[in-house]
N, C-alpha and C positions, 0 to 999 in steps of 0.2 A: 352850376346848380342855381336855381331860383333863390334869391335872397329872402330873408324872413319878411313877412308882411308887416307893413307899418301903418296900415289904414285901419281905423277903428270901425268895427261893424259888430252888430249883434246877430247877424244872420246864422251863426253857428248854433243858436238856440232853437232853430226850427228843426223839424224832424223828430225822431223818437229816441235818439241815443246821445251818448256823450263821446266815447271813442269809436263807436260803430264797429266794434270788434267782429261781431257775427256777420254784419253786412259786408265788411271788407273781406273777410275770409270767403264769403260766398262769391265775391267778385274777383278774387285773387287770380284766377286764370286769365283775366282780361288786363291786369294792371302792368304787365311788362311787355306789352305789344305796341307796335307802332300806331295802330288804329284804336288805342284805348278809348279816346274820347268818343268815337263813333259807336264803339261797342257798348259803352255806358249809356249813351243816348238810346240805343236800341233796347237795352235792358229796362230802361224806364218805361218803355212802351210795351214790351213783350212779357216781362216778369218771369223769365225763365229760371233765374237762380235766387233772386231776392225773396221771392215768395211773400210779397206784401200786396194785399188785395187792392189798396187804394193807389191809383195812378198818381194822384197829387202827392201822396206820401213818397212814392218811389221817385218822383221827379225831385222832390226836396232832398231825399237821401243822396241821389246821384250828384246834385249840385254841391252838397256838403262834402261828399267824398272826393269829388273832382277838385274842390278848392284845397284839399289837404294833400292829395297824392303828388301834386306837382312839386312838393318840397322833399320828396324822397331822393336821396343821393344815389349815385350809380351803384348798383348791386344791392340796394336796399331790400327789394322784394325777394331776391334769392336768399338773403340772410333771414328775412322774415319767415319764409316758407319752412326753413329748417329749425326755427326757434320754438321754444316752449310757449304755452299760452301766456304765461306771465311775462316772458320776454317780448312777445308780440304786443301785448298791451302797453308795455313801456315804449316800444317803437312807435306805436300809434299816438302815445302821449307826446312824443317828439314832434310828430307831424302837427298835432293840435297846437303846440307851443309856437310853431313856425307860422301857422296859418291864421291864428286868432290873436291879435295884438293885445287885447285886454286880458287874455289868459296868460300870456307871457308876462305882462305887468303884474298881475295877481301873484304869479308864482315867484318872480324874482324880487318884487317889492314888499310882499306881505308874507308869503308862505316860507320862503327860505330864511328870512330874518326870524320868523317864529321858530323854525327848526333850530337855528343857531342860538336862540335865546333859551329861557328857562321854562317856558310854558309848553311848547311843542303841541299846541292844540289849534284846532280850526275855529277861529273867532269870527263869526259872521259879520259882526259890527266893523271889523277892520277892513273887510272887503267893501262894505257899504261906504266907508270913509274914503277908500281909494277911488271909488266911482265918483264921489263928490269932488275929489281933487282933480280927477280927469275932466269932469264936467266944467270946472273952472277954466280949463285950458282949451278944451275942444268942444265946439258947438254941437257936433254930432252926438257926443256923449251926453251933453247937457239936455238934449232933447229926448233921451231915453226915458220912458215912463217908469214909475215904481215897479210895475209888473215886469217890465223887461229887465230891469236891474236885478230883481229877485231871481228871475230865470237864469240870468248870466251867472250869478253866484251859485245857484243850485246846480247848473250843468258843470261848472268848474269843480265843485265839490264831488260830484259824481265821477268826473274824470280822475281826480286824485284817488278816489276809492278803487276805480277800475284798474288804475295803473299800479296799485299796491302801496300808495303813500298814506293811506288813511284807514284807521281802524276805529269805528265809531267817530269820536271827535278828536282822536289822538293822531298826530303825525308820526309816521313810522318810516324807516328806511326800507326801500324795496331792494333787498340784497340780491346782487347778481355777480356772477363770476367776472373777474377782471377782464377776461378776453371778450366779453360781451361789448365792452366800450371801445375796443380798438378800432372798429370801422368808423366810429364817430370822430376819433382823432385823425384817422386817415383822410377823412373828408372835411377836415378843418372845422369841426363842430365841438370844440372842447367845452363850450358853455353848457352842453347837455350833461356833462359829468357833474357839474355843480348843481344843475337842476335835479339831479338824482340824490341830493343830500350827501354827497361824498365829502369826506373831510380832506384837508390839505394833504395829510399823509396818504390817503387813498389816491388823490390826484397825482401826487408825486410817484407813487408806486406804479400806477397804470401808465403814466407818461413814460417812465423808465422802461416798462415792459414793451411799450410801443416802439421806443427808440431801438431796443434790442432786436425787434422783429424786422426792422428795415434792412 
C-alpha cells in the first residue's frame, strides 16, 4: 500500500468539496477496476456520472479524488460500499489524512490534543499558529498566501464536520461499532483509531477484539 504523503501542498483546497462524498459515490463503480485512472480521465471529459457542468471543475475533482484513492488499502472499496453514510464519511476522512500532509498535521498536532484537553473546541487561531510554525520549517508553506491559509483551515474544518467530529465549534466523538475499525488494524493502520478520538481503553478493547479474530 502507498505510504502516507509527506509533501506539503494546498492543492486539496481546489474544487468544490472537502471529503467529496457525493462525487466519490458517483464514481464508485470505477474505483475498484484495473483501468480506474483511464475511466476517471474519461469522466472528466464526458460527465456521465459526476453531473458537473464545468469541465474545469470536473478535471479538478478528478485530480483531487485520484490523489486520495491511491491510499485505499486492499478491500477498502468493498467495505465502503456496504457501509453507512456516516462510516463512508469516516473512511473518506482516512483518505484525506493520508493524502494531505497539512491535514494530518492539523489533526494530530492541534485537534487531538484539543480533544484530550479541557476545551474540546475548534480554535481557528491554533491552526493559524500551526501554519506559521510549518512556514518556519518549509519554504513551500511559507509561500502560501493568507487567502490560501484561510482556505486550508476552512476545508479542514468542513472535513471534520462531514466526518462527524464537529458540532458547531465543539469537537465530538464519531461513535462507531468496534468492528468498523478492524480492517484498519488488519492493514496496519492503528494510528487511525487515535485519529477517531478513541481512548486508550477503546484502543485496547478493539485491539483485543482484532487479536481474537485472527
